[in-house]
C-alpha positions in Angstrom: -15.0 -4.2 11.8 -11.7 -4.0 10.0 -8.7 -3.0 12.2 -7.2 0.4 11.5 -4.1 0.3 9.3 -2.1 3.1 7.8 -2.1 1.8 4.2 -5.0 0.3 2.2 -4.3 -1.7 -1.0 -7.4 -2.0 -3.2 -7.1 -5.0 -5.4 -9.7 -5.1 -8.3 -11.7 -8.3 -8.1 -10.0 -9.3 -4.8 -9.9 -8.5 -1.2 -8.6 -5.2 0.1 -5.3 -5.5 2.1 -4.4 -3.3 5.0 -0.8 -2.7 6.0 1.0 -0.8 8.8 4.3 0.0 7.0 5.4 0.8 3.5 7.7 -2.3 3.5 4.6 -4.4 4.1 2.9 -2.7 1.1 5.9 -3.3 -1.1 6.0 -7.0 -0.1 2.3 -7.4 -0.9 2.7 -5.7 -4.3 5.7 -8.0 -5.1 3.5 -11.1 -4.3 0.7 -10.0 -6.6 0.7 -11.8 -9.9 -0.9 -8.8 -11.6 -0.8 -5.3 -10.1 -2.7 -3.7 -12.8 -5.5 -1.6 -11.4 -4.2 -1.9 -7.8 -4.6 1.4 -5.8 -2.6 2.1 -2.7 -3.8 4.8 -0.3 -2.2 6.3 2.8 -5.1 6.6 5.2 -3.0 8.6 7.7 -2.2 11.5 5.2 -5.1 11.0 2.8 -2.8 10.4 -0.2 -4.4 8.2 -2.7 -3.1 6.3 -5.8 0.5 6.2 -4.6 3.0 5.0 -7.2 5.7 2.4 -6.6 8.3 5.2 -6.7 6.4 7.2 -4.1 6.1 4.2 -1.9 9.8 3.5 -2.1 10.5 7.1 -1.1 8.2 6.7 1.9 10.0 3.4 2.8 13.4 5.1 2.7 12.1 7.9 4.9 10.7 5.4 7.4 14.0 3.6 7.6 15.9 6.8 8.5 
């Protein structure tokens, strides 16, 4: 069973990636060669298809 994480990154044709913080999500997105079709979901709030701008706003909120 996959450990519980807050964020889930669904990579088409690849493995899903779980992250605990927004900063981790942004790092994974930066490492992807092609982020087309990648979907980021916040499992805690139920928000799906988060945009990079939305993730950066969440990261700023987490840092405060």
